[in-house]
Backbone as a ProteinNet text record, in pm:
[ID]
protein_1_A
[PRIMARY]
XXXXXXXXXXXXXXXXXXXXXXXXXXXXXXXXXXXXXXXXXXXXXXXXXXXXXXXXXXXXXXXXXXXXXXXXXXXXXXXXXXXXXXXXXXXXXXXXXXXXXXXXXXXXXXXXXXXXXXXXXXXXXXXXXXXXXXXXXXXXXXXXXXXXXXXXXXXXXXXXXXXXXXXXXXXXXXXXXXXXXXXXXXXXXXXXXXXXXXXXXXXXXXXXXXXXXXXXXXXXXX
[TERTIARY]
83.8	0	87.2	54.5	112.6	5.8	14.7	-97.4	-104.8	-228.5	-252.7	-286.6	-249.5	-263	-341.3	-425.2	-490.8	-478.5	-509.9	-493.4	-602.8	-634.7	-722.8	-655.1	-712	-649	-632	-507.1	-480.1	-481.5	-492.8	-497.8	-445.4	-416	-371.1	-457.9	-509.7	-588	-499.7	-499	-423.3	-521.3	-499.6	-588.3	-506.5	-553.3	-481	-564.9	-499.3	-567.2	-497.4	-575.9	-523.2	-577.1	-501.2	-542	-613.3	-652.5	-727	-808.4	-933.5	-1015.3	-991	-904.2	-870.6	-754.2	-724.2	-622.7	-643.2	-537.5	-547.3	-506.8	-582.3	-554.7	-601.8	-553.3	-578.5	-720.4	-788.6	-925.9	-1018.1	-1143	-1238	-1274.4	-1285.4	-1323.4	-1469.9	-1505.4	-1645.7	-1714.2	-1844.1	-1924.2	-1932.4	-1841.5	-1849.8	-1766.7	-1736.8	-1655.9	-1732.9	-1666.9	-1731.2	-1736.6	-1782.9	-1806.9	-1689.5	-1581.8	-1468.5	-1398.3	-1324.4	-1250.7	-1102.2	-1023.8	-879.5	-845.6	-748.6	-708.2	-787.9	-894	-971.7	-923.5	-878.4	-827.2	-942.1	-931	-1036	-976.3	-1052.3	-1008.7	-1026.6	-935.4	-937.4	-899.7	-970.1	-931.3	-927	-825.6	-822.3	-755	-782.8	-741.4	-646.2	-532.7	-433.8	-419.1	-428.8	-415.8	-271.7	-252.7	-118.3	-46.7	-120.1	-58.3	-12.5	-96.9	-61.3	-80.4	25.1	14.1	-65.1	-194.8	-282.4	-395.5	-451.1	-560.1	-686.3	-746.4	-874	-989.4	-985.3	-1085.1	-1029.7	-1091.2	-1063.4	-1189.9	-1200.6	-1319.7	-1285	-1361.6	-1344.6	-1448.6	-1415.2	-1507.1	-1496.5	-1605.1	-1599.9	-1700.3	-1699.2	-1793.3	-1723.4	-1787	-1737.2	-1624.6	-1598.6	-1491.6	-1366.3	-1284.2	-1162.6	-1188.7	-1141	-1165.4	-1035.4	-1010.1	-883.8	-909.2	-837	-837.2	-710.6	-726.7	-612.9	-576.8	-673.9	-644.7	-747.5	-713.1	-801.6	-782.6	-886.1	-879.4	-971.5	-941	-1016.6	-1063.5	-1191.4	-1240.8	-1218.8	-1260.8	-1235.9	-1308.8	-1413.8	-1489.8	-1438.3	-1335.3	-1279.5	-1343.2	-1436.2	-1492.4	-1386	-1386	-1284.5	-1348.2	-1287.9	-1335.2	-1228.2	-1269	-1174.3	-1220.5	-1124.4	-1151.7	-1075.5	-1139.9	-1074.7	-1155.3	-1146.9	-1224.5	-1251.7	-1360.3	-1400	-1462.4	-1466.7	-1515.2	-1652.5	-1719.4	-1854.3	-1924.4	-2056	-2131.4	-2128.1	-2156.4	-2166.9	-2249.6	-2315.1	-2394.1	-2508.6	-2541.9	-2651.7	-2596.2	-2535	-2468.3	-2566.3	-2520.7	-2600	-2619.2	-2511.7	-2516.3	-2472.5	-2548.5	-2529.4	-2399.5	-2348	-2236.4	-2283.1	-2193.6	-2234.2	-2180.1	-2051.4	-1994.1	-1842.5	-1773.8	-1628.1	-1574.5	-1491.6	-1444.5	-1491.6	-1561.8	-1611.3	-1531.7	-1512.3	-1459	-1561.2	-1512.5	-1604.6	-1548.3	-1640	-1606.8	-1689.6	-1628.7	-1700.1	-1667.5	-1765.5	-1747.5	-1772.5	-1679.4	-1691.4	-1688.1	-1761.3	-1751.1	-1623.9	-1601.8	-1476.9	-1465	-1572.8	-1569	-1558.5	-1551.5	-1537.3	-1666.7	-1780.4	-1908.5	-1927	-1969.4	-1993.9	-2117.6	-2103.1	-2215.6	-2278.8	-2197.5	-2248.1	-2132.5	-2167.5	-2069.3	-2140.2	-2067	-2125.9	-2027.1	-2080.4	-1996.9	-2000	-1890.3	-1878.1	-1825.4	-1904.2	-1857.8	-1969	-1930.5	-2025.3	-2006.2	-2030.3	-2033.1	-1896.6	-1791	-1657.9	-1598.5	-1473.6	-1406.9	-1359	-1323.7	-1272.7	-1300.1	-1319.4	-1328.8	-1256.1	-1153.5	-1071.6	-1076.5	-1086.3	-1069.7	-932.1	-846.7	-707.6	-674.6	-753.2	-726	-854.5	-848.6	-967.2	-927.3	-1015.7	-989.8	-1122.6	-1116	-1232.6	-1213	-1323.7	-1314.1	-1351.2	-1352.1	-1379.3	-1518.8	-1611.6	-1749.3	-1772.1	-1667.8	-1679.5	-1721.5	-1738	-1771	-1653.7	-1686.1	-1586.5	-1553.8	-1424.9	-1379.8	-1292.6	-1313.4	-1242.3	-1181.2	-1058.3	-992.2	-968.6	-990.8	-971.8	-964.3	-1003.4	-996.3	-1104.8	-1154.5	-1258.8	-1230.4	-1274.9	-1260.5	-1395.7	-1495.8	-1627.2	-1698.1	-1794	-1867.8	-1968.7	-2010.9	-2116.5	-2179	-2306.3	-2377.1	-2394.8	-2401.3	-2418.2	-2301.1	-2185	-2064.6	-2070.4	-1999.6	-1986.9	-1907.7	-1797.1	-1717.2	-1723.4	-1754.2	-1783.9	-1660.5	-1685.5	-1584.1	-1542.2	-1411.9	-1363.8	-1325.7	-1276.4	-1238.6	-1117.7	-1090.3	-978.1	-1000.7	-899.4	-911.5	-906.8	-1011	-1015.1	-1000.3	-928.9	-927.7	-1063.9	-1101.9	-1224.7	-1204.8	-1287.4	-1298	-1445.9	-1479.2	-1618.7	-1633.5	-1747.8	-1781.2	-1899.6	-1890.1	-1995	-2039.6	-2165.8	-2218.3	-2167	-2100.6	-2039.2	-2141.8	-2260.7	-2363.1	-2433.1	-2463.6	-2544.6	-2467.1	-2352.2	-2278.6	-2329.5	-2429.2	-2485.8	-2385.2	-2384.8	-2297.9	-2352.1	-2271.1	-2311.2	-2281	-2158.5	-2120.6	-1994.4	-1967.9	-1839.9	-1804.3	-1676.7	-1629.3	-1511.8	-1505.2	-1393	-1286.4	-1163	-1049.7	-966.6	-940.5	-855.7	-890.8	-828.1	-851	-884.8	-876.1	-915.9	-811.7	-698.2	-594.5	-613.6	-510.3	-519.8	-482.3	-560.2	-540.5	-574.1	-490.8	-509.5	-499.8	-571.9	-553.9	-523.1	-424.9	-375.3	-396.3	-377.8	-387.1	-484.6	-541.5	-641	-630.4	-656.1	-659.7	-758	-803.6	-901.9	-851.9	-855.4	-808.5	-922	-889.8	-986.6	-1104.2	-1086.4	-1194.2	-1277.5	-1244.1	-1318.7	-1270.2	-1158.2	-1101.3	-1037.6	-1055.6	-1009.4	-887.5	-783.4	-659.9	-636.2	-608.6	-589.3	-457.2	-382.6	-259	-266.9	-208.5	-214.3	-120.4	-161	-78	-167.3	-116.6	-189.6	-95	-148.7	-72	-104.1	-176.2	-208.6	-262.6	-264.9	-313.7	-465.1	-517.9	-662.1	-686.7	-803.1	-837.1	-743.1	-724.6	-636.9	-535.5	-427.3	-334.4	-251.5	-210.9	-120.6	15.9	63.9	188.7	154.2	199.2	155.7	207.1	128.1	171.3	286.5	385.7	501.4	495.4	518.1	518.9	479	409.7	371.1	493.6	483.9	594.7	618.3	745.7	779.7	775
-119.3	0	124.1	221.2	354	445	481.3	548.9	696	749.4	891.7	924.9	1042.4	1072.2	1200.3	1200.2	1319.3	1318.3	1429.3	1431.2	1511.5	1473	1547.5	1547.9	1621.9	1632.1	1494.1	1458.1	1334	1208.5	1217.3	1095.1	1120.5	1011.5	1017.3	923	970.1	885.6	840.7	711.3	654	593.3	617.2	563.8	503.2	392.8	329.9	223.7	137.8	32.2	-99.7	-201.2	-335	-429.5	-534	-628.3	-749.4	-744.8	-854.4	-802.5	-847.5	-807	-896.6	-995.3	-1080.3	-1022.5	-893.6	-819.1	-834.6	-872.1	-897.4	-774	-745.2	-629.9	-660.3	-588.1	-625.9	-597.9	-507.7	-477	-504.9	-541.8	-575.3	-450.5	-459.3	-342.9	-309.4	-184.2	-147.4	-226.2	-208.2	-297.5	-254.2	-169.6	-122.8	-205.8	-331.2	-415.4	-449.4	-437.9	-464.3	-611.4	-641.3	-779.8	-843.6	-769.1	-824.3	-933.3	-1017.6	-1125.5	-1106.7	-1212.1	-1203.3	-1161.2	-1072.3	-1024.1	-904.9	-866.6	-748.3	-634.3	-525.7	-415.1	-333.5	-298.6	-224.8	-110.3	-1.4	112.6	83.6	136.1	113.4	242	277	389.4	344.6	390.1	358.8	470.8	473.6	580.4	524	590.3	547.5	656.3	619.2	713.8	762.3	893.7	950.9	926.4	932.8	923	781.4	686.2	545.5	477.9	448.1	397.6	267.3	279.1	162.9	196	94.1	113.1	156.7	267	313.3	249.6	256.3	189.7	174.7	84.2	73.3	31.5	65.9	31.4	21.9	-56.2	-68.9	16.1	57.9	132	74.9	20.2	-34.1	-144.5	-197.6	-301.5	-418.4	-476.2	-598.7	-573.7	-447.2	-415.1	-372.2	-291.5	-236.5	-93.7	-59.5	71.8	126.5	254.5	316	449.4	476.4	607.6	680.6	804.6	883.9	996.5	1049.1	1160.6	1163.9	1232.5	1240.5	1373.2	1417.5	1539	1519.6	1586.1	1571.9	1709.6	1722.1	1851.7	1870	1984.6	2018.8	1927.3	1859.5	1767.6	1624.7	1601.7	1467.7	1383.6	1441	1367.3	1350.3	1233.9	1199.9	1197.4	1269.1	1272.2	1209.3	1116.5	1052.2	1068.3	1075.3	1085.7	976.4	917.1	810.5	772.2	646.3	599.2	450.7	405	265.5	216.9	84.3	25.7	-39.1	-19.2	-73.9	5.3	3.2	73.7	-2.2	66.5	3.2	93.6	30.3	105.2	181	295.4	380.5	519.5	537.6	664.4	779.4	900.3	1020.4	1039.1	1027	1033.7	898.1	842.8	704	683.2	562.3	516.5	514.1	550.4	551.6	429.9	429.4	316.4	325.8	219.8	221.5	236.3	337.8	373.5	514.3	530.5	660.8	712.4	844	906.6	892.2	882.6	885.2	969.2	1019.7	1090.8	1027.9	1004.8	945.7	1022	1030	1095.5	994.3	987.5	902.7	990.8	950.9	1026.4	987.6	1047.9	1026.4	886.5	807.6	667.5	570.3	622.9	538.1	495.9	551.8	517.4	596.1	527.1	592.4	680.2	810.4	903.7	920.5	930.9	935	908.1	868	862.3	892.6	939.8	978.3	952.5	924.4	903.6	1027.7	1052.2	1162.6	1105.8	1117.2	1063.3	1051.6	1010.4	997.6	869	875	754.7	716.7	784.7	751.8	632	603.1	487.6	513.1	638.5	664.7	807.5	819.9	946.1	924	1002.8	984.2	1109.7	1092.4	1201.9	1187.4	1288.5	1279.4	1363.4	1467.5	1555.6	1601.4	1635	1678	1784.6	1883.7	1991.9	2042	2115.3	2176	2326.4	2402.7	2546.2	2576.5	2704.7	2743.5	2710.5	2690.1	2654.3	2504.1	2428.6	2283	2223.3	2306.5	2251.3	2170.4	2070.9	1976.8	2009.7	2013.5	2039.2	1923.3	1881.1	1765.6	1802.4	1758.3	1774.6	1638	1628.2	1499	1511.1	1404.4	1399.7	1308	1340.6	1261.5	1254	1145.6	1138.1	1141.3	1198.3	1223.9	1326.9	1396.9	1495.5	1428.9	1499.8	1452.2	1571.6	1553.9	1658.6	1784.9	1898.7	2029.5	2118.4	2102.4	2172.5	2323	2398.9	2542.9	2570.2	2503.2	2510.9	2375	2372.6	2247.4	2159.3	2030.8	1932	1959.2	1947.6	1979.6	1857.4	1750.8	1630.9	1565.1	1442.5	1369.2	1346.3	1374.9	1371.7	1514.9	1558.3	1692	1685.1	1782.6	1799.4	1852.5	1821.6	1880.6	1920.8	2015.2	2050.2	2047.6	1997.1	1984.8	2031	2090.2	2131.8	2050.1	1995.3	1913.1	1972	1950	1985.6	1885.8	1933.1	1842.6	1766.1	1822.3	1756.9	1645.5	1670.3	1575.8	1500.5	1552.5	1492.8	1532.8	1622.7	1664	1747.7	1729.4	1806	1947.9	2049.1	2189.3	2242	2221.1	2256.5	2180.5	2173.2	2119.9	2187.1	2186.1	2253.9	2177.1	2175.3	2110.4	2213.1	2166.2	2250	2172.8	2235.5	2167.6	2195.6	2117	2128.3	1990.4	1975	1848	1738.9	1769.6	1669.8	1609.6	1611.1	1552.7	1655.6	1659.2	1752.6	1679.9	1701.1	1631.3	1730.7	1707	1785.7	1689.7	1726.3	1636.9	1689.4	1819.6	1876.2	1991.3	2017.6	2122.9	2182.9	2314.8	2382.4	2497.9	2545.1	2652.8	2754.8	2884.8	2986.3	3036.3	3130.8	3179.8	3252.6	3299.4	3368.5	3275.1	3148.2	3050.8	3034.1	3098.8	3078	2939.5	2874.4	2737	2735.6	2662.9	2652.5	2506.1	2482	2346	2338.9	2231.5	2209.8	2082.5	2086.2	1968.4	1979.9	1923.2	1922.4	1921.8	1978.1	1982.5	1953	1893.9	1869.6	1970.6	2076.4	2180.2	2302	2415.8	2537.8	2540.3	2620.4	2641.3	2771.3	2830.9	2954.9	3068.3	3161.4	3277.2	3277.5	3200.7	3183.8	3309.6	3328.8	3437.3	3414.7	3292.7	3255	3151.8	3174.4	3093.3	2950.8	2860	2721.6	2721.7	2634.7	2634.8	2521.2	2397.9	2286.5	2159.8	2070.7	1943.4	1856.5	1768.1	1676	1586.4	1556.5	1472.3	1327.2
0	0	0	-85.1	-77.1	-20	108.5	172.3	138.7	141.1	144.7	288.7	335	476.1	498.9	601.8	651.1	800.8	865.6	1010.3	1076.8	1199.2	1286.9	1422	1517.6	1648.8	1711.2	1738.3	1810	1727.7	1595.4	1516	1376.4	1307.2	1168.4	1087.9	972.4	883.6	768	741.5	630.5	531.9	404.6	302.5	190.8	135.6	26.5	-39	-114	-187.2	-160.5	-126.2	-103.3	-209.4	-238.3	-342.3	-284.6	-158.6	-97.6	18.3	28.4	142	261.8	249.3	362.6	442.2	420.6	492.8	643.2	715	857.8	937.3	1041	1124.9	1265.6	1366.7	1504.6	1550.9	1484	1522.8	1405.8	1435.6	1329.3	1251.3	1118.3	1039.9	1058.3	1022.6	1018.6	907.4	894.9	811.1	666.1	617.9	480.6	384.2	417.9	330.1	203.9	89.5	-37.7	-69.8	-191.4	-230.1	-302.2	-324.6	-398	-320.4	-390.7	-326.3	-344.4	-318.3	-334.7	-477.6	-490.8	-621.5	-668.7	-598.1	-631.9	-544.3	-606.8	-528.1	-471.5	-343.3	-275.9	-197.2	-187.2	-108.7	39	119.3	263.4	333.6	439	522.4	666.8	741.4	883.5	961.4	1091.7	1180.7	1284.9	1302.7	1401	1505.8	1633.4	1742.9	1752.4	1761	1765.3	1898	2009.7	2141.5	2171.7	2143.1	2162	2027.3	1954.5	1817	1808.4	1799.5	1789.3	1694.1	1634.8	1539.7	1611.8	1567.5	1621.8	1546.4	1415.2	1331.7	1190.5	1115.2	972.6	901.6	775.1	698.4	550.5	477.3	333.3	261.1	140.6	55.7	-84.5	-136	-270.5	-292.9	-412.8	-450.6	-515.4	-617.4	-679.1	-778.5	-811.3	-904	-830.9	-897.6	-837.3	-792.4	-673.6	-615.4	-558.7	-582.1	-543	-473.4	-367.4	-303.7	-346.1	-393.9	-439	-342.7	-266.9	-176.9	-64.8	43.7	160	230.5	300.2	380.8	500.5	611.2	735.6	780	819.4	865.4	1015.6	1068.5	1208.4	1305.5	1258.8	1344.1	1336.3	1256.5	1243.3	1136.1	1057.9	944.9	836.7	773.8	674.4	535.4	441.7	303.7	215.3	129.5	39.5	-104.4	-195.1	-338.3	-410.4	-509.8	-584.6	-706.3	-745.7	-860.2	-844.8	-906.7	-897.9	-1026.6	-1043.7	-1169.1	-1156.1	-1042.5	-1024.4	-915.3	-917.9	-814.8	-683.5	-575.8	-443.9	-353.3	-255.5	-159.1	-222.9	-164.7	-212.2	-242.1	-358.7	-388.1	-409.2	-378.9	-403.1	-553.2	-627.3	-773.6	-826.2	-919.7	-961.2	-1038.5	-1029.6	-1113.2	-1257.8	-1353.1	-1493.5	-1567.5	-1601.4	-1674	-1668.8	-1710.7	-1710.2	-1569.3	-1547.8	-1414.4	-1382.9	-1271.7	-1229.4	-1110.7	-1106.8	-986.6	-874.4	-751.5	-638.3	-525.2	-442.6	-319.6	-209.3	-93.9	19.3	146.5	236.1	366	476.8	572.1	690.3	814.6	918.7	1043.2	1117.3	1233.6	1306.1	1364.2	1355.2	1399.4	1283.2	1160.6	1042.8	978	1021.4	959.8	830.4	725.2	597	607.8	580.4	584.4	447	345.2	208	111.5	-9	-117.3	-247.2	-344.5	-471.4	-584	-701.5	-819.6	-908.2	-977.6	-1071.6	-1202.1	-1309.3	-1435.9	-1536.9	-1657.5	-1766.1	-1842.7	-1973.7	-2055.9	-2111.5	-2071.5	-2120.6	-2049.5	-2082.2	-2022.3	-1880.9	-1850.5	-1716.3	-1671.1	-1542.5	-1470.8	-1338.3	-1312	-1192.3	-1105.9	-975.5	-880.2	-817.3	-834.4	-790.7	-668.7	-641.8	-529	-464.2	-334.8	-261.6	-161	-139	-44.8	10.4	121.6	184.4	191.7	183.5	208.1	352.9	389.6	526.5	574.1	480.3	515.7	513.4	481.5	480.8	349.1	244.4	113.4	58.9	-22.4	-73.4	-219	-251.3	-387.9	-433.6	-557.5	-611.6	-745.9	-769	-898.3	-959.1	-1089.9	-1154.6	-1304.6	-1372.9	-1518.7	-1572.7	-1691.5	-1757.3	-1906.5	-1969.8	-2115.2	-2185.2	-2117.8	-2177.4	-2090.4	-2147.1	-2069	-1977.1	-1876	-1786.1	-1716	-1678	-1605.9	-1688.1	-1618	-1681.4	-1640.3	-1704.3	-1659.9	-1684.9	-1601.6	-1620.8	-1748.5	-1765	-1887.6	-1954.7	-2083.4	-2153.3	-2169.8	-2176.9	-2215.3	-2358.7	-2388.9	-2523.1	-2604.9	-2541	-2614	-2551.5	-2595.6	-2537.6	-2389.5	-2310.1	-2164.6	-2114	-2044.6	-1986.5	-1835.5	-1780.2	-1635.3	-1590.8	-1467.6	-1413.8	-1268.5	-1224.8	-1083.6	-1048.9	-930.8	-888.7	-744.8	-713.8	-577.9	-529.4	-407.8	-348.9	-215.7	-181.7	-50.8	51.5	155.9	252.9	334.7	353.5	435.1	359.8	232.5	155.5	48	6.3	-104.3	-241.2	-245.8	-374	-452.8	-583.3	-671.8	-685	-650.3	-661.6	-800.9	-847	-983.4	-1020.8	-1149.8	-1196.2	-1327.4	-1360.4	-1479.9	-1539	-1671.3	-1739.4	-1776.8	-1785.5	-1824.2	-1924.8	-2042.6	-2137.7	-2281.9	-2370.2	-2513.5	-2568	-2700.2	-2761.1	-2745.2	-2687.5	-2664.4	-2524.9	-2441.9	-2307.7	-2202.2	-2095.5	-1985.5	-1855.8	-1754.4	-1627.6	-1512.6	-1405.3	-1282.6	-1169	-1087.6	-983.3	-841.6	-822	-687.7	-683.1	-565.1	-549.8	-410.9	-402.3	-273.2	-282.4	-167.6	-159.6	-58.5	-93.4	0.4	89.7	178.1	276.4	212.3	89	18.1	-67.9	-67.7	-146.2	-288.5	-323.1	-456.5	-464.3	-577.1	-595.3	-687.2	-645.7	-722.8	-758.8	-886.8	-936.8	-1012.3	-990.8	-1064.8	-1146.9	-1266.6	-1352.5	-1470.6	-1583.2	-1703.6	-1827.1	-1938.1	-2064.9	-2180.5	-2285.8	-2407.9	-2517.1	-2483.5	-2579.8	-2508.6	-2577.3	-2514.5	-2508.1	-2418.7	-2407.6	-2332.1	-2357.7	-2290.3	-2326.3	-2232.1	-2250.1	-2136.9	-2149.9	-2038.3	-2010.9	-1885.2	-1847.4	-1912.2	-1904.6	-1971.2	-2077.9	-2200.2	-2313.8	-2305.5	-2361.6	-2382.1	-2481.9	-2462.1	-2552.1	-2653.1	-2610.1	-2704.5	-2630.7	-2700.6	-2640.7	-2619.9	-2521.8	-2494.6	-2614.5	-2644	-2757.6	-2723.2
[MASK]
++++++++++++++++++++++++++++++++++++++++++++++++++++++++++++++++++++++++++++++++++++++++++++++++++++++++++++++++++++++++++++++++++++++++++++++++++++++++++++++++++++++++++++++++++++++++++++++++++++++++++++++++++++++++++++++

């Protein structure tokens, strides 16, 4: 496992992907274990107490396909938000799974109970969520990539693989808005952050110019 890490007062959250649900640990996991078997990769999140290095809780997130966690963030109340992608539906999502691999976002409380999860994606082969952040009001922002349009974006999908940014309601998981960034070639977004004024910053890569950049695009990678 290559873990992603988040933190709250007195604890550390580790998130990653395991290739077997028969993973052994000292405490029993919460009841969110998916239906996959050995050889099926599943997302896993668990909490380790900082003062006495022991497992507080762990839980699985996923279904019968492959599920991956790419990033995590923790709010002031200890709720854990994870972003990733999966190849099958599971549970009762706020927004339904579409096809191929869909990005997903999930919220767990400080005890590891799943509060909500939602899928983000369309009819293409893949939609990935690579980064996640919170603003001062607790709203959730996700950065990722898609190879097809979905929903009603603020800025339209252009073609190939486009980067996207999405805003979700932290209480319900409902999609507030999303927007694509890119051109007809390939564009990816990897990291995201939000400042005190609610401005959203996304970092990624592009194989062609788009929009009206401050500094011009130079040349695609050879």
